[in-house]
C-alpha positions as protocol buffer text, in pm:
chain_id: "A"
residue {
  index: 1
  type: UNK
  ca { x: 8 y: 4585 z: -3343 }
}
residue {
  index: 2
  type: UNK
  ca { x: 77 y: 4575 z: -2968 }
}
residue {
  index: 3
  type: UNK
  ca { x: -125 y: 4826 z: -2764 }
}
residue {
  index: 4
  type: UNK
  ca { x: 13 y: 5108 z: -2551 }
}
residue {
  index: 5
  type: UNK
  ca { x: -216 y: 5275 z: -2297 }
}
residue {
  index: 6
  type: UNK
  ca { x: -155 y: 5572 z: -2071 }
}
residue {
  index: 7
  type: UNK
  ca { x: -389 y: 5647 z: -1783 }
}
residue {
  index: 8
  type: UNK
  ca { x: -401 y: 5904 z: -1504 }
}
residue {
  index: 9
  type: UNK
  ca { x: -623 y: 5999 z: -1208 }
}
residue {
  index: 10
  type: UNK
  ca { x: -605 y: 6289 z: -961 }
}
residue {
  index: 11
  type: UNK
  ca { x: -576 y: 6288 z: -582 }
}
residue {
  index: 12
  type: UNK
  ca { x: -793 y: 6487 z: -343 }
}
residue {
  index: 13
  type: UNK
  ca { x: -728 y: 6724 z: -52 }
}
residue {
  index: 14
  type: UNK
  ca { x: -919 y: 6891 z: 232 }
}
residue {
  index: 15
  type: UNK
  ca { x: -1168 y: 6609 z: 280 }
}
residue {
  index: 16
  type: UNK
  ca { x: -1428 y: 6779 z: 496 }
}
residue {
  index: 17
  type: UNK
  ca { x: -1633 y: 6502 z: 658 }
}
residue {
  index: 18
  type: UNK
  ca { x: -1358 y: 6245 z: 608 }
}
residue {
  index: 19
  type: UNK
  ca { x: -1388 y: 5945 z: 845 }
}
residue {
  index: 20
  type: UNK
  ca { x: -1768 y: 5944 z: 790 }
}
residue {
  index: 21
  type: UNK
  ca { x: -1729 y: 5752 z: 460 }
}
residue {
  index: 22
  type: UNK
  ca { x: -1635 y: 5432 z: 643 }
}
residue {
  index: 23
  type: UNK
  ca { x: -1793 y: 5089 z: 697 }
}
residue {
  index: 24
  type: UNK
  ca { x: -1853 y: 5148 z: 1068 }
}
residue {
  index: 25
  type: UNK
  ca { x: -2024 y: 5488 z: 1031 }
}
residue {
  index: 26
  type: UNK
  ca { x: -2216 y: 5407 z: 711 }
}
residue {
  index: 27
  type: UNK
  ca { x: -2433 y: 5719 z: 673 }
}
residue {
  index: 28
  type: UNK
  ca { x: -2184 y: 5999 z: 618 }
}
residue {
  index: 29
  type: UNK
  ca { x: -2111 y: 6301 z: 403 }
}
residue {
  index: 30
  type: UNK
  ca { x: -1788 y: 6431 z: 253 }
}
residue {
  index: 31
  type: UNK
  ca { x: -1684 y: 6742 z: 60 }
}
residue {
  index: 32
  type: UNK
  ca { x: -1343 y: 6733 z: -108 }
}
residue {
  index: 33
  type: UNK
  ca { x: -1131 y: 6900 z: -375 }
}
residue {
  index: 34
  type: UNK
  ca { x: -933 y: 6720 z: -647 }
}
residue {
  index: 35
  type: UNK
  ca { x: -599 y: 6875 z: -739 }
}
residue {
  index: 36
  type: UNK
  ca { x: -349 y: 6840 z: -1021 }
}
residue {
  index: 37
  type: UNK
  ca { x: -125 y: 6582 z: -858 }
}
residue {
  index: 38
  type: UNK
  ca { x: -177 y: 6258 z: -1047 }
}
residue {
  index: 39
  type: UNK
  ca { x: -116 y: 5887 z: -1043 }
}
residue {
  index: 40
  type: UNK
  ca { x: -1 y: 5759 z: -1382 }
}
residue {
  index: 41
  type: UNK
  ca { x: -13 y: 5410 z: -1530 }
}
residue {
  index: 42
  type: UNK
  ca { x: 159 y: 5322 z: -1858 }
}
residue {
  index: 43
  type: UNK
  ca { x: 66 y: 4982 z: -2002 }
}
residue {
  index: 44
  type: UNK
  ca { x: 248 y: 4814 z: -2292 }
}
residue {
  index: 45
  type: UNK
  ca { x: 149 y: 4478 z: -2438 }
}
residue {
  index: 46
  type: UNK
  ca { x: 466 y: 4269 z: -2459 }
}
residue {
  index: 47
  type: UNK
  ca { x: 341 y: 3977 z: -2669 }
}
residue {
  index: 48
  type: UNK
  ca { x: 424 y: 3730 z: -2393 }
}
residue {
  index: 49
  type: UNK
  ca { x: 234 y: 3565 z: -2110 }
}
residue {
  index: 50
  type: UNK
  ca { x: 429 y: 3725 z: -1827 }
}
residue {
  index: 51
  type: UNK
  ca { x: 352 y: 4060 z: -1663 }
}
residue {
  index: 52
  type: UNK
  ca { x: 626 y: 4295 z: -1546 }
}
residue {
  index: 53
  type: UNK
  ca { x: 538 y: 4579 z: -1303 }
}
residue {
  index: 54
  type: UNK
  ca { x: 773 y: 4872 z: -1248 }
}
residue {
  index: 55
  type: UNK
  ca { x: 725 y: 5150 z: -991 }
}
residue {
  index: 56
  type: UNK
  ca { x: 916 y: 5464 z: -1088 }
}
residue {
  index: 57
  type: UNK
  ca { x: 866 y: 5618 z: -743 }
}
residue {
  index: 58
  type: UNK
  ca { x: 973 y: 5324 z: -533 }
}
residue {
  index: 59
  type: UNK
  ca { x: 1238 y: 5194 z: -774 }
}
residue {
  index: 60
  type: UNK
  ca { x: 1079 y: 4850 z: -735 }
}
residue {
  index: 61
  type: UNK
  ca { x: 1000 y: 4582 z: -993 }
}
residue {
  index: 62
  type: UNK
  ca { x: 808 y: 4259 z: -969 }
}
residue {
  index: 63
  type: UNK
  ca { x: 741 y: 3985 z: -1219 }
}
residue {
  index: 64
  type: UNK
  ca { x: 430 y: 3769 z: -1263 }
}
residue {
  index: 65
  type: UNK
  ca { x: 483 y: 3456 z: -1469 }
}
residue {
  index: 66
  type: UNK
  ca { x: 111 y: 3411 z: -1529 }
}
residue {
  index: 67
  type: UNK
  ca { x: -228 y: 3521 z: -1400 }
}
residue {
  index: 68
  type: UNK
  ca { x: -254 y: 3198 z: -1202 }
}
residue {
  index: 69
  type: UNK
  ca { x: 73 y: 3265 z: -1017 }
}
residue {
  index: 70
  type: UNK
  ca { x: -28 y: 3600 z: -861 }
}
residue {
  index: 71
  type: UNK
  ca { x: 70 y: 3620 z: -494 }
}
residue {
  index: 72
  type: UNK
  ca { x: 35 y: 3911 z: -254 }
}
residue {
  index: 73
  type: UNK
  ca { x: 377 y: 3948 z: -92 }
}
residue {
  index: 74
  type: UNK
  ca { x: 392 y: 4318 z: -13 }
}
residue {
  index: 75
  type: UNK
  ca { x: 556 y: 4410 z: -344 }
}
residue {
  index: 76
  type: UNK
  ca { x: 322 y: 4623 z: -560 }
}
residue {
  index: 77
  type: UNK
  ca { x: 22 y: 4420 z: -442 }
}
residue {
  index: 78
  type: UNK
  ca { x: -228 y: 4688 z: -547 }
}
residue {
  index: 79
  type: UNK
  ca { x: -124 y: 4645 z: -911 }
}
residue {
  index: 80
  type: UNK
  ca { x: -140 y: 4266 z: -883 }
}
residue {
  index: 81
  type: UNK
  ca { x: -489 y: 4291 z: -734 }
}
residue {
  index: 82
  type: UNK
  ca { x: -611 y: 4500 z: -1029 }
}
residue {
  index: 83
  type: UNK
  ca { x: -475 y: 4245 z: -1274 }
}
residue {
  index: 84
  type: UNK
  ca { x: -647 y: 3966 z: -1084 }
}
residue {
  index: 85
  type: UNK
  ca { x: -980 y: 4147 z: -1049 }
}
residue {
  index: 86
  type: UNK
  ca { x: -1007 y: 4227 z: -1420 }
}
residue {
  index: 87
  type: UNK
  ca { x: -892 y: 3875 z: -1509 }
}
residue {
  index: 88
  type: UNK
  ca { x: -605 y: 3996 z: -1728 }
}
residue {
  index: 89
  type: UNK
  ca { x: -420 y: 3703 z: -1888 }
}
residue {
  index: 90
  type: UNK
  ca { x: -209 y: 3865 z: -2158 }
}
residue {
  index: 91
  type: UNK
  ca { x: 150 y: 3976 z: -2119 }
}
residue {
  index: 92
  type: UNK
  ca { x: 204 y: 4335 z: -2015 }
}
residue {
  index: 93
  type: UNK
  ca { x: 471 y: 4577 z: -1899 }
}
residue {
  index: 94
  type: UNK
  ca { x: 308 y: 4810 z: -1646 }
}
residue {
  index: 95
  type: UNK
  ca { x: 483 y: 5127 z: -1529 }
}
residue {
  index: 96
  type: UNK
  ca { x: 332 y: 5319 z: -1237 }
}
residue {
  index: 97
  type: UNK
  ca { x: 415 y: 5663 z: -1099 }
}
residue {
  index: 98
  type: UNK
  ca { x: 255 y: 5881 z: -831 }
}
residue {
  index: 99
  type: UNK
  ca { x: 316 y: 6254 z: -797 }
}
residue {
  index: 100
  type: UNK
  ca { x: 179 y: 6274 z: -441 }
}
residue {
  index: 101
  type: UNK
  ca { x: 433 y: 6167 z: -176 }
}
residue {
  index: 102
  type: UNK
  ca { x: 390 y: 5832 z: 5 }
}
residue {
  index: 103
  type: UNK
  ca { x: 160 y: 5833 z: 305 }
}
residue {
  index: 104
  type: UNK
  ca { x: 39 y: 6184 z: 226 }
}
residue {
  index: 105
  type: UNK
  ca { x: -325 y: 6127 z: 320 }
}
residue {
  index: 106
  type: UNK
  ca { x: -447 y: 6247 z: -20 }
}
residue {
  index: 107
  type: UNK
  ca { x: -593 y: 5916 z: -140 }
}
residue {
  index: 108
  type: UNK
  ca { x: -292 y: 5821 z: -350 }
}
residue {
  index: 109
  type: UNK
  ca { x: -353 y: 5445 z: -340 }
}
residue {
  index: 110
  type: UNK
  ca { x: -713 y: 5496 z: -453 }
}
residue {
  index: 111
  type: UNK
  ca { x: -596 y: 5730 z: -729 }
}
residue {
  index: 112
  type: UNK
  ca { x: -348 y: 5469 z: -848 }
}
residue {
  index: 113
  type: UNK
  ca { x: -608 y: 5192 z: -833 }
}
residue {
  index: 114
  type: UNK
  ca { x: -853 y: 5400 z: -1036 }
}
residue {
  index: 115
  type: UNK
  ca { x: -589 y: 5484 z: -1300 }
}
residue {
  index: 116
  type: UNK
  ca { x: -482 y: 5120 z: -1317 }
}
residue {
  index: 117
  type: UNK
  ca { x: -832 y: 4976 z: -1357 }
}
residue {
  index: 118
  type: UNK
  ca { x: -921 y: 5234 z: -1622 }
}
residue {
  index: 119
  type: UNK
  ca { x: -601 y: 5159 z: -1814 }
}
residue {
  index: 120
  type: UNK
  ca { x: -639 y: 4781 z: -1789 }
}
residue {
  index: 121
  type: UNK
  ca { x: -1001 y: 4804 z: -1904 }
}
residue {
  index: 122
  type: UNK
  ca { x: -890 y: 5016 z: -2202 }
}
residue {
  index: 123
  type: UNK
  ca { x: -620 y: 4763 z: -2292 }
}
residue {
  index: 124
  type: UNK
  ca { x: -883 y: 4486 z: -2286 }
}
residue {
  index: 125
  type: UNK
  ca { x: -1139 y: 4686 z: -2491 }
}
residue {
  index: 126
  type: UNK
  ca { x: -1378 y: 4714 z: -2196 }
}
residue {
  index: 127
  type: UNK
  ca { x: -1613 y: 5011 z: -2160 }
}
residue {
  index: 128
  type: UNK
  ca { x: -1619 y: 5112 z: -1796 }
}
residue {
  index: 129
  type: UNK
  ca { x: -1782 y: 5419 z: -1641 }
}
residue {
  index: 130
  type: UNK
  ca { x: -1641 y: 5631 z: -1356 }
}
residue {
  index: 131
  type: UNK
  ca { x: -1890 y: 5495 z: -1101 }
}
residue {
  index: 132
  type: UNK
  ca { x: -1798 y: 5137 z: -1184 }
}
residue {
  index: 133
  type: UNK
  ca { x: -1426 y: 5217 z: -1173 }
}
residue {
  index: 134
  type: UNK
  ca { x: -1470 y: 5375 z: -828 }
}
residue {
  index: 135
  type: UNK
  ca { x: -1663 y: 5074 z: -702 }
}
residue {
  index: 136
  type: UNK
  ca { x: -1405 y: 4829 z: -837 }
}
residue {
  index: 137
  type: UNK
  ca { x: -1117 y: 5032 z: -692 }
}
residue {
  index: 138
  type: UNK
  ca { x: -1281 y: 5024 z: -350 }
}
residue {
  index: 139
  type: UNK
  ca { x: -1341 y: 4650 z: -373 }
}
residue {
  index: 140
  type: UNK
  ca { x: -980 y: 4604 z: -478 }
}
residue {
  index: 141
  type: UNK
  ca { x: -854 y: 4757 z: -153 }
}
residue {
  index: 142
  type: UNK
  ca { x: -1120 y: 4624 z: 85 }
}
residue {
  index: 143
  type: UNK
  ca { x: -1218 y: 4280 z: -48 }
}
residue {
  index: 144
  type: UNK
  ca { x: -913 y: 4172 z: -243 }
}
residue {
  index: 145
  type: UNK
  ca { x: -636 y: 4319 z: -24 }
}
residue {
  index: 146
  type: UNK
  ca { x: -835 y: 4338 z: 305 }
}
residue {
  index: 147
  type: UNK
  ca { x: -730 y: 4697 z: 378 }
}
residue {
  index: 148
  type: UNK
  ca { x: -914 y: 4967 z: 572 }
}
residue {
  index: 149
  type: UNK
  ca { x: -1062 y: 5210 z: 321 }
}
residue {
  index: 150
  type: UNK
  ca { x: -1344 y: 5459 z: 303 }
}
residue {
  index: 151
  type: UNK
  ca { x: -1516 y: 5527 z: -28 }
}
residue {
  index: 152
  type: UNK
  ca { x: -1455 y: 5898 z: -95 }
}
residue {
  index: 153
  type: UNK
  ca { x: -1106 y: 5866 z: -244 }
}
residue {
  index: 154
  type: UNK
  ca { x: -1201 y: 5628 z: -524 }
}
residue {
  index: 155
  type: UNK
  ca { x: -1496 y: 5844 z: -633 }
}
residue {
  index: 156
  type: UNK
  ca { x: -1287 y: 6162 z: -620 }
}
residue {
  index: 157
  type: UNK
  ca { x: -1018 y: 6004 z: -839 }
}
residue {
  index: 158
  type: UNK
  ca { x: -1272 y: 5864 z: -1086 }
}
residue {
  index: 159
  type: UNK
  ca { x: -1480 y: 6182 z: -1124 }
}
residue {
  index: 160
  type: UNK
  ca { x: -1233 y: 6462 z: -1049 }
}
residue {
  index: 161
  type: UNK
  ca { x: -1354 y: 6811 z: -964 }
}
residue {
  index: 162
  type: UNK
  ca { x: -1497 y: 6940 z: -638 }
}
residue {
  index: 163
  type: UNK
  ca { x: -1763 y: 6710 z: -499 }
}
residue {
  index: 164
  type: UNK
  ca { x: -2017 y: 6670 z: -223 }
}
residue {
  index: 165
  type: UNK
  ca { x: -2089 y: 6306 z: -146 }
}
residue {
  index: 166
  type: UNK
  ca { x: -2371 y: 6155 z: 57 }
}
residue {
  index: 167
  type: UNK
  ca { x: -2267 y: 5810 z: 168 }
}
residue {
  index: 168
  type: UNK
  ca { x: -2460 y: 5502 z: 272 }
}
residue {
  index: 169
  type: UNK
  ca { x: -2157 y: 5277 z: 284 }
}
residue {
  index: 170
  type: UNK
  ca { x: -2052 y: 5144 z: 40 }
}
residue {
  index: 171
  type: UNK
  ca { x: -2295 y: 5335 z: -185 }
}
residue {
  index: 172
  type: UNK
  ca { x: -2212 y: 5693 z: -281 }
}
residue {
  index: 173
  type: UNK
  ca { x: -2434 y: 5963 z: -423 }
}
residue {
  index: 174
  type: UNK
  ca { x: -2189 y: 6211 z: -573 }
}
residue {
  index: 175
  type: UNK
  ca { x: -2285 y: 6570 z: -652 }
}
residue {
  index: 176
  type: UNK
  ca { x: -2031 y: 6774 z: -852 }
}
residue {
  index: 177
  type: UNK
  ca { x: -2015 y: 7127 z: -715 }
}
residue {
  index: 178
  type: UNK
  ca { x: -1983 y: 7419 z: -955 }
}
residue {
  index: 179
  type: UNK
  ca { x: -1753 y: 7687 z: -818 }
}
residue {
  index: 180
  type: UNK
  ca { x: -1751 y: 8048 z: -938 }
}
residue {
  index: 181
  type: UNK
  ca { x: -1451 y: 8114 z: -1162 }
}
residue {
  index: 182
  type: UNK
  ca { x: -1340 y: 8399 z: -938 }
}
residue {
  index: 183
  type: UNK
  ca { x: -1354 y: 8169 z: -636 }
}
residue {
  index: 184
  type: UNK
  ca { x: -1143 y: 7907 z: -818 }
}
residue {
  index: 185
  type: UNK
  ca { x: -871 y: 8164 z: -878 }
}
residue {
  index: 186
  type: UNK
  ca { x: -901 y: 8288 z: -520 }
}
residue {
  index: 187
  type: UNK
  ca { x: -867 y: 7937 z: -378 }
}
residue {
  index: 188
  type: UNK
  ca { x: -571 y: 7851 z: -599 }
}
residue {
  index: 189
  type: UNK
  ca { x: -401 y: 8170 z: -482 }
}
residue {
  index: 190
  type: UNK
  ca { x: -469 y: 8118 z: -113 }
}
residue {
  index: 191
  type: UNK
  ca { x: -457 y: 7739 z: -65 }
}
residue {
  index: 192
  type: UNK
  ca { x: -121 y: 7608 z: 56 }
}
residue {
  index: 193
  type: UNK
  ca { x: -55 y: 7233 z: 54 }
}
residue {
  index: 194
  type: UNK
  ca { x: 228 y: 7114 z: 279 }
}
residue {
  index: 195
  type: UNK
  ca { x: 389 y: 6772 z: 317 }
}
residue {
  index: 196
  type: UNK
  ca { x: 450 y: 6680 z: 679 }
}
residue {
  index: 197
  type: UNK
  ca { x: 582 y: 6325 z: 635 }
}
residue {
  index: 198
  type: UNK
  ca { x: 449 y: 5970 z: 594 }
}
residue {
  index: 199
  type: UNK
  ca { x: 221 y: 5834 z: 863 }
}
residue {
  index: 200
  type: UNK
  ca { x: 102 y: 5495 z: 980 }
}
residue {
  index: 201
  type: UNK
  ca { x: -257 y: 5515 z: 1100 }
}
residue {
  index: 202
  type: UNK
  ca { x: -342 y: 5152 z: 1191 }
}
residue {
  index: 203
  type: UNK
  ca { x: -332 y: 5208 z: 1569 }
}
residue {
  index: 204
  type: UNK
  ca { x: -535 y: 5527 z: 1536 }
}
residue {
  index: 205
  type: UNK
  ca { x: -795 y: 5359 z: 1312 }
}
residue {
  index: 206
  type: UNK
  ca { x: -835 y: 5071 z: 1555 }
}
residue {
  index: 207
  type: UNK
  ca { x: -881 y: 5300 z: 1855 }
}
residue {
  index: 208
  type: UNK
  ca { x: -1132 y: 5529 z: 1680 }
}
residue {
  index: 209
  type: UNK
  ca { x: -1338 y: 5233 z: 1557 }
}
residue {
  index: 210
  type: UNK
  ca { x: -1342 y: 5078 z: 1906 }
}
residue {
  index: 211
  type: UNK
  ca { x: -1452 y: 5406 z: 2064 }
}
residue {
  index: 212
  type: UNK
  ca { x: -1726 y: 5456 z: 1806 }
}
residue {
  index: 213
  type: UNK
  ca { x: -1859 y: 5101 z: 1838 }
}
residue {
  index: 214
  type: UNK
  ca { x: -1877 y: 5122 z: 2219 }
}
residue {
  index: 215
  type: UNK
  ca { x: -2069 y: 5450 z: 2191 }
}
residue {
  index: 216
  type: UNK
  ca { x: -1811 y: 5691 z: 2329 }
}
residue {
  index: 217
  type: UNK
  ca { x: -2000 y: 6027 z: 2337 }
}
residue {
  index: 218
  type: UNK
  ca { x: -1697 y: 6238 z: 2236 }
}
residue {
  index: 219
  type: UNK
  ca { x: -1633 y: 6016 z: 1932 }
}
residue {
  index: 220
  type: UNK
  ca { x: -2001 y: 6012 z: 1833 }
}
residue {
  index: 221
  type: UNK
  ca { x: -2017 y: 6391 z: 1861 }
}
residue {
  index: 222
  type: UNK
  ca { x: -1701 y: 6437 z: 1654 }
}
residue {
  index: 223
  type: UNK
  ca { x: -1845 y: 6226 z: 1373 }
}
residue {
  index: 224
  type: UNK
  ca { x: -2169 y: 6424 z: 1382 }
}
residue {
  index: 225
  type: UNK
  ca { x: -1978 y: 6753 z: 1359 }
}
residue {
  index: 226
  type: UNK
  ca { x: -1758 y: 6636 z: 1069 }
}
residue {
  index: 227
  type: UNK
  ca { x: -2057 y: 6511 z: 872 }
}
residue {
  index: 228
  type: UNK
  ca { x: -2233 y: 6845 z: 925 }
}
residue {
  index: 229
  type: UNK
  ca { x: -1915 y: 7027 z: 819 }
}
residue {
  index: 230
  type: UNK
  ca { x: -1937 y: 6860 z: 478 }
}
residue {
  index: 231
  type: UNK
  ca { x: -2289 y: 7002 z: 442 }
}
residue {
  index: 232
  type: UNK
  ca { x: -2169 y: 7343 z: 560 }
}
residue {
  index: 233
  type: UNK
  ca { x: -1884 y: 7347 z: 307 }
}
residue {
  index: 234
  type: UNK
  ca { x: -2132 y: 7283 z: 28 }
}
residue {
  index: 235
  type: UNK
  ca { x: -2299 y: 7613 z: 123 }
}
residue {
  index: 236
  type: UNK
  ca { x: -1979 y: 7800 z: 209 }
}
residue {
  index: 237
  type: UNK
  ca { x: -1780 y: 7728 z: -107 }
}
residue {
  index: 238
  type: UNK
  ca { x: -1936 y: 8011 z: -305 }
}
residue {
  index: 239
  type: UNK
  ca { x: -1990 y: 8246 z: -11 }
}
residue {
  index: 240
  type: UNK
  ca { x: -1716 y: 8454 z: 154 }
}
residue {
  index: 241
  type: UNK
  ca { x: -1370 y: 8299 z: 179 }
}
residue {
  index: 242
  type: UNK
  ca { x: -1366 y: 8331 z: 559 }
}
residue {
  index: 243
  type: UNK
  ca { x: -1659 y: 8089 z: 583 }
}
residue {
  index: 244
  type: UNK
  ca { x: -1453 y: 7823 z: 406 }
}
residue {
  index: 245
  type: UNK
  ca { x: -1177 y: 7865 z: 663 }
}
residue {
  index: 246
  type: UNK
  ca { x: -1428 y: 7842 z: 947 }
}
residue {
  index: 247
  type: UNK
  ca { x: -1557 y: 7506 z: 821 }
}
residue {
  index: 248
  type: UNK
  ca { x: -1202 y: 7372 z: 780 }
}
residue {
  index: 249
  type: UNK
  ca { x: -1121 y: 7468 z: 1140 }
}
residue {
  index: 250
  type: UNK
  ca { x: -1442 y: 7325 z: 1282 }
}
residue {
  index: 251
  type: UNK
  ca { x: -1382 y: 6996 z: 1101 }
}
residue {
  index: 252
  type: UNK
  ca { x: -1016 y: 6977 z: 1212 }
}
residue {
  index: 253
  type: UNK
  ca { x: -1104 y: 7049 z: 1575 }
}
residue {
  index: 254
  type: UNK
  ca { x: -1357 y: 6764 z: 1570 }
}
residue {
  index: 255
  type: UNK
  ca { x: -1112 y: 6536 z: 1392 }
}
residue {
  index: 256
  type: UNK
  ca { x: -842 y: 6603 z: 1655 }
}
residue {
  index: 257
  type: UNK
  ca { x: -1087 y: 6497 z: 1926 }
}
residue {
  index: 258
  type: UNK
  ca { x: -1110 y: 6148 z: 1777 }
}
residue {
  index: 259
  type: UNK
  ca { x: -767 y: 6037 z: 1905 }
}
residue {
  index: 260
  type: UNK
  ca { x: -444 y: 6188 z: 2045 }
}
residue {
  index: 261
  type: UNK
  ca { x: -250 y: 6038 z: 1752 }
}
residue {
  index: 262
  type: UNK
  ca { x: -450 y: 6259 z: 1515 }
}
residue {
  index: 263
  type: UNK
  ca { x: -185 y: 6524 z: 1567 }
}
residue {
  index: 264
  type: UNK
  ca { x: 187 y: 6532 z: 1649 }
}
residue {
  index: 265
  type: UNK
  ca { x: 465 y: 6785 z: 1707 }
}
residue {
  index: 266
  type: UNK
  ca { x: 512 y: 6859 z: 1335 }
}
residue {
  index: 267
  type: UNK
  ca { x: 140 y: 6907 z: 1277 }
}
residue {
  index: 268
  type: UNK
  ca { x: 115 y: 7134 z: 1582 }
}
residue {
  index: 269
  type: UNK
  ca { x: 413 y: 7332 z: 1455 }
}
residue {
  index: 270
  type: UNK
  ca { x: 259 y: 7376 z: 1109 }
}
residue {
  index: 271
  type: UNK
  ca { x: -75 y: 7473 z: 1261 }
}
residue {
  index: 272
  type: UNK
  ca { x: 91 y: 7731 z: 1490 }
}
residue {
  index: 273
  type: UNK
  ca { x: 288 y: 7884 z: 1203 }
}
residue {
  index: 274
  type: UNK
  ca { x: -30 y: 7903 z: 995 }
}
residue {
  index: 275
  type: UNK
  ca { x: -238 y: 8088 z: 1252 }
}
residue {
  index: 276
  type: UNK
  ca { x: 49 y: 8308 z: 1370 }
}
residue {
  index: 277
  type: UNK
  ca { x: 54 y: 8427 z: 1009 }
}
residue {
  index: 278
  type: UNK
  ca { x: -321 y: 8494 z: 992 }
}
residue {
  index: 279
  type: UNK
  ca { x: -432 y: 8176 z: 812 }
}
residue {
  index: 280
  type: UNK
  ca { x: -808 y: 8140 z: 776 }
}
residue {
  index: 281
  type: UNK
  ca { x: -819 y: 7760 z: 788 }
}
residue {
  index: 282
  type: UNK
  ca { x: -616 y: 7447 z: 857 }
}
residue {
  index: 283
  type: UNK
  ca { x: -689 y: 7076 z: 812 }
}
residue {
  index: 284
  type: UNK
  ca { x: -479 y: 6762 z: 790 }
}
residue {
  index: 285
  type: UNK
  ca { x: -572 y: 6564 z: 480 }
}
residue {
  index: 286
  type: UNK
  ca { x: -713 y: 6215 z: 515 }
}
residue {
  index: 287
  type: UNK
  ca { x: -718 y: 6031 z: 846 }
}
residue {
  index: 288
  type: UNK
  ca { x: -467 y: 6265 z: 1011 }
}
residue {
  index: 289
  type: UNK
  ca { x: -161 y: 6184 z: 1218 }
}
residue {
  index: 290
  type: UNK
  ca { x: 81 y: 6313 z: 953 }
}
residue {
  index: 291
  type: UNK
  ca { x: 90 y: 6303 z: 577 }
}
residue {
  index: 292
  type: UNK
  ca { x: -8 y: 6646 z: 447 }
}
residue {
  index: 293
  type: UNK
  ca { x: -220 y: 6944 z: 542 }
}
residue {
  index: 294
  type: UNK
  ca { x: -425 y: 7204 z: 358 }
}
residue {
  index: 295
  type: UNK
  ca { x: -393 y: 7565 z: 475 }
}
residue {
  index: 296
  type: UNK
  ca { x: -617 y: 7849 z: 363 }
}
residue {
  index: 297
  type: UNK
  ca { x: -414 y: 8170 z: 381 }
}
residue {
  index: 298
  type: UNK
  ca { x: -552 y: 8514 z: 440 }
}
residue {
  index: 299
  type: UNK
  ca { x: -570 y: 8712 z: 118 }
}
residue {
  index: 300
  type: UNK
  ca { x: -235 y: 8860 z: 15 }
}
residue {
  index: 301
  type: UNK
  ca { x: -56 y: 8692 z: 306 }
}
residue {
  index: 302
  type: UNK
  ca { x: 19 y: 8363 z: 133 }
}
residue {
  index: 303
  type: UNK
  ca { x: 373 y: 8460 z: 27 }
}
residue {
  index: 304
  type: UNK
  ca { x: 475 y: 8539 z: 384 }
}
residue {
  index: 305
  type: UNK
  ca { x: 314 y: 8219 z: 513 }
}
residue {
  index: 306
  type: UNK
  ca { x: 479 y: 8004 z: 247 }
}
residue {
  index: 307
  type: UNK
  ca { x: 818 y: 8155 z: 335 }
}
residue {
  index: 308
  type: UNK
  ca { x: 769 y: 8082 z: 706 }
}
residue {
  index: 309
  type: UNK
  ca { x: 668 y: 7723 z: 639 }
}
residue {
  index: 310
  type: UNK
  ca { x: 970 y: 7663 z: 414 }
}
residue {
  index: 311
  type: UNK
  ca { x: 1202 y: 7823 z: 669 }
}
residue {
  index: 312
  type: UNK
  ca { x: 1071 y: 7571 z: 923 }
}
residue {
  index: 313
  type: UNK
  ca { x: 1142 y: 7272 z: 702 }
}
residue {
  index: 314
  type: UNK
  ca { x: 802 y: 7206 z: 547 }
}
residue {
  index: 315
  type: UNK
  ca { x: 769 y: 7109 z: 180 }
}
residue {
  index: 316
  type: UNK
  ca { x: 518 y: 7304 z: -29 }
}
residue {
  index: 317
  type: UNK
  ca { x: 338 y: 7091 z: -288 }
}
residue {
  index: 318
  type: UNK
  ca { x: 157 y: 7207 z: -605 }
}
residue {
  index: 319
  type: UNK
  ca { x: -209 y: 7285 z: -542 }
}
residue {
  index: 320
  type: UNK
  ca { x: -421 y: 7374 z: -845 }
}
residue {
  index: 321
  type: UNK
  ca { x: -780 y: 7251 z: -858 }
}
residue {
  index: 322
  type: UNK
  ca { x: -847 y: 6968 z: -1104 }
}
residue {
  index: 323
  type: UNK
  ca { x: -1182 y: 6935 z: -1279 }
}
residue {
  index: 324
  type: UNK
  ca { x: -1110 y: 6620 z: -1480 }
}
residue {
  index: 325
  type: UNK
  ca { x: -1138 y: 6265 z: -1348 }
}
residue {
  index: 326
  type: UNK
  ca { x: -962 y: 5950 z: -1463 }
}
residue {
  index: 327
  type: UNK
  ca { x: -860 y: 5940 z: -1829 }
}
residue {
  index: 328
  type: UNK
  ca { x: -710 y: 5659 z: -2039 }
}
residue {
  index: 329
  type: UNK
  ca { x: -582 y: 5686 z: -2396 }
}
residue {
  index: 330
  type: UNK
  ca { x: -431 y: 5467 z: -2665 }
}
residue {
  index: 331
  type: UNK
  ca { x: -95 y: 5607 z: -2772 }
}
């Protein structure tokens, strides 16, 4: 009987300490939250040698005649790389879907890579643990596809939940953080996730790396602050809600100091609307420069703030905390 596998992994938001999980910083710390926006992979054995890959989001298909014929041509290369890394030779139909918008800064590519590798391993009867999946997903992006990538996104997608990570690149020591049930409900009520629009961060990455490597004092100080913010959030998460907002703001201020491209007119507009409506915290997700942002509303003011954001053209995305990592099942 031909196998059918379904796999999914969450994305993360509000990555406090993001940028410090990179190859050029090496000894960083990150605190982030996984949410219930998922990447899905559906794998069907087709009894042939060829592999067909279909992206529901992008309305794109590609066809691989055999494992030996895999080429990276810009068309669903991440999926091809996973097939190559796990040395998959049997015929498959692979359907992929992401709920997070493209270029959102929520670690969507890492989430998809984690879901894919877990699903492919399941289809090949391989037992693979979350840590190994995260490591393979990172290698897929960095070594196989030669992309810039930190390590936090892959671990978040593999483990799920709310996590504090100490990083000695590429090694990660992940500590799941238990949050009071009342605080979970409070956060889910007050967190607002907005989509700003896709961003291209290659120029920004290059400039930040150059400034860090030449020892620019403002860049060095920003990295130190963001790393310390991750440690502060670990303490703040179960204290008063205002402390969480304070850490978000401190991290975002340091992040903005890394490069002028970290913000733009739409981000500034969203930030202004947030604080004009008494928001406690604001932070762009991921590298910055666009994508999405996490806003922590003042208690009982979230409805007014949501309305103002929508009136100004911003898209509100679902934002419930997710405490389950990657999962793959036979169906």
